[in-house]
C-alpha positions, 0 to 999 in steps of 0.5 A, a space after each residue: 930291155 934297157 932300151 925299152 925302159 929308157 924310151 919309156 923314161 924319155 916319153 914320160 919326161 917329154 910329157 912332163 915338159 909339155 905339161 909344164 910349158 905354159 901357153 903364151 898369154 894372148 895379151 891384156 885381154 886374157 888378163 882381164 878375163 881372169 883365166 889362167 890366173 894362179 891362186 897368188 895372182 887371184 889373191 893379189 888382185 883381190 888385195 888391190 881391190 881391198 886396198 882401193 876400198 880402204 883408200 876410198 873409205 879413208 878419203 870419205 872419213 877425211 871428208 866427213 871430218 872436214 864437213 862443218 856440221 860433222 859429228 866425230 862419233 858418226 864419222 868414226 862409226 861409218 868408217 869402222 862399218 865401211 872398213 869392215 865391209 871392205 875386209 868382208 868382201 876381200 875374205 869372201 872373194 878369197 874364199 869363194 873365187 880364189 879357192 876355185 883355182 886348183 894347184 897341180 904339182 908342177 905349178 907348186 914346184 914352179 912357184 917354189 923355184 921363182 
């Protein structure tokens, strides 16, 4: 009886080890497709896009202010509108795309020990 219980425990432990093992990435091609991304990686990628958008908007504001016939109020209004659009896009991506990624118990434990 004890041997049967020990055997069952070993089988269950082996199953958890197999489930916890992550497959090796196929290289950069796998990273570009967005497959096997964790929630944190998805949000991080969306944040990079948001920060790039902010940098582009900031540069556009600088260029607008440098223009000879620029209206300061118009430049500021355009800047606010564009930054709000960057933020809106980031939140939508986080809500719609990253929320699709489900966490299982083992991923949660794995991320806790990193």
